[in-house]
N, C-alpha and C positions, 0 to 999 in steps of 0.2 A: 504494501498498498505507499503509495506517493506522498509526503508530506504535502501540507498544503501552506504555501510560498505566503509568505508575511509583505502584507502590503507599505505598501512605502507610505508613511507619518511627514504630514505637515502641519505647523505648527498654526495658530491662529486664536485669535481674541473670543469671546465668548459674549461680549459686547461691546461698542462702541458708540459715541453720541451718532443721531440718525445724519450728520452732514460729512461722516465716514464714512457711512455705509457703501460698498461697492468701491470705495477708492482703497482701503487696507491690502497690502501686496501680495497677499495670500493669495488673492484671484486671480492672479497674473498663473500664478502654479496649477490653481486649480483648471483653470482657461487651460492649459495646455495638456492636463491631463486629460480633459473631457476631449479635446480636439482628437487625440489619440484610441480614448475609449479605453484608456486602464485604470481600475480603482485605485484610491488611497483614501487613509483614514486623516483628519483633522485631530489632533491634539489640541484641545481649546484652553485656553490660561487666562487666570482671572487678571483684569486688566489695574483692579482696585487693590491687589496686592504684590509683594515680592516674586518673581519667580519661583519655580520649584528648585529644592537644590539642584544644585549642577548644569541649569542652565545658561548661566553669563559663560560654561564650557564647550558650549552647543553652536552659541550666537552672545558675542562675546559684547555689541551693544546691545542686550535687552528687548530686541526687537522681531518680531515674526515678519517673516517665515522663517523659521528654521528648518531642516530638511532630514530625514535620515530614512534608505532606501537597505535595508538590512543594516551590515555592520558599515555600510558609509554613512556618516554623519555634518552635515557640512550647512552655509546659510546663505545668505541674500538672493534676493527673489532673481537676479542676472544670474548668479551661478546655479540657479535649480534649472531655469529653463534652458542654460546652456548643457547641463545634465541631461535633461529629456531628451535637447534634440540632438544629441550624440546619439540616442537609442532608438531615433525614430526618425522615416526621412520627410515625413510628414511635418515636420518640424523643422528642421533644416536638413536641406544636401549633402550628401554625404561625399564631396567635390567638385572643386571646380569656381568658378567666379563667383556663381549664386551663392555658395555656403561661404564664400569669405566675404561675399556684401551682405549677405545675412546677420554674418556678425559682425561686421560692421556697424550695422544699424542696430543692432541689439544694445552694443556700447553706444551709440550715440545717444539711444533715447534715454539712458541712464546716467550718461557724463555729460553732454552738450543740453541736453531740452529738460530734462526732469530738474536739476539744481533750481534755474531760475524762478521756473516756475512752482516748487513747492516754496521756495523762498516770499514767494508771493502771497501766497496760498495763506503762511502762515499769518503774513501781515494784513490779508484781509480777514481771518478767523479768531486771532490772538493777541492784535494788537493795534486794531484800526482807531482805540481813543488814546493812544498815545500819541503825544505834541511833535515825536520825531517821525510816527507811521507814514505820513502823508509823501514827504518828499522820499524816504527809502522809496515807499511802496511804487511812486512814480519812474523813479530811477529801475527799479527792477521789473517792473512791466513793461519800459523801450527795450530794456534786451528780452523779453518775452519775445515780444512781438518783431524783433530780428530772427530770433530762432525759428520764428513759426514761418516768418517771410524766407530762410534760406530752406528750411523744409518742404515750405508748399514748393519753391521752384524745385527743389532735389526730384518731387512727386509729380510736381507734371500732371499729366491725364493716365499714369499708370495707377492698375488694380489695387499694388502693393508693394511695400520698400524693395525687395529685392527678388522679382519677377513671381513664384508661385508664394503664396500666404505661409509663414514660419515665424519663431520664435522674435523677430525683429518687430513684427505688428504686435505680437501679443503686448510687450512692452511698449510701442508706441502710443498703441491705441490707450494705454491702460494709463500712462503722462496725464496724455491729451485727454481725459476723464478726469483729471483735477481742474481742468477749467470751467466745470459746469457750469461753476456760480456765476461765469460771465459771459461775455460776448464774442470774445477774444477769438476763439477758432470758428465761431460761425463768420468771422470777416475773411476767411480766406476758405471760400467755397469747397475747394478741393481738400482741403485738409476735413471739412466738416462732414465730406460726403463718406472719406478714406475712415474716417473715424465711426460713421453712421455704418458702413458697412462691415467692421470689426463685430459694432457693440448688435448685430444683429445675428451675427453667426448662431447658430446653435448649440454650440459649442460654448462662446460666450453665456448665452441666457443658463447656460445648464451649471457653470463655476457659478454665475453671480447668484440665481437661487440657491445652490449650496451655499453660500457667503453669510447672504441674509438667514435662510435656515438657521444657521449655526449662532444669530444673537438673539438674545433674551431680549424682553420686553424692556426690563427695567435693569438699570444698572445691579451689579451683582455687590455686595459687602464684602469689606474684608475680613478673611476667613472664610466665606462660602467657597 
């Protein structure tokens, strides 16, 4: 009798405020799993209390997602996407220009596009009432606009960033979704259409539903 293979595990939060639902980065990993039809388990963490013992050895920055696939344990959503892409060509071509284009765009989403968006979102959600926020937000928004313009020009009228759909698109679509409280993506019609294509994929819908289903309605108390 063969042993049942242990499912990969992705850490996630059991509750976040409404504004963060659909934006927590475990969604990227869930989406990749759904694209290839591979089952996984989510390990839910209480955001209101310290992480379980040993978690910082797994995820040194105390964030989600962390990932385990049998004896292999590591962290960072981009690294997890790359790991899954290496295992299935539906997420990442095995060789050639398209492979390296996809990897380049994966890193671009996380290194060139996401940081300024993340900073602007932080100003909007957490620091809007601070006396220094308006100037900082304006400067950051200008950088976001420049990044979106470069991305729009590079995408042009193509459907996906690197030919076929790939982990690059999972990363970029989820990065752009952080701007959903603004009209910035709408200012670039091809980016708005690109983002919508990603969010209309059945695998994205399943991943989002799974993340939302894991959230409790009320914030947990420490010790629960």
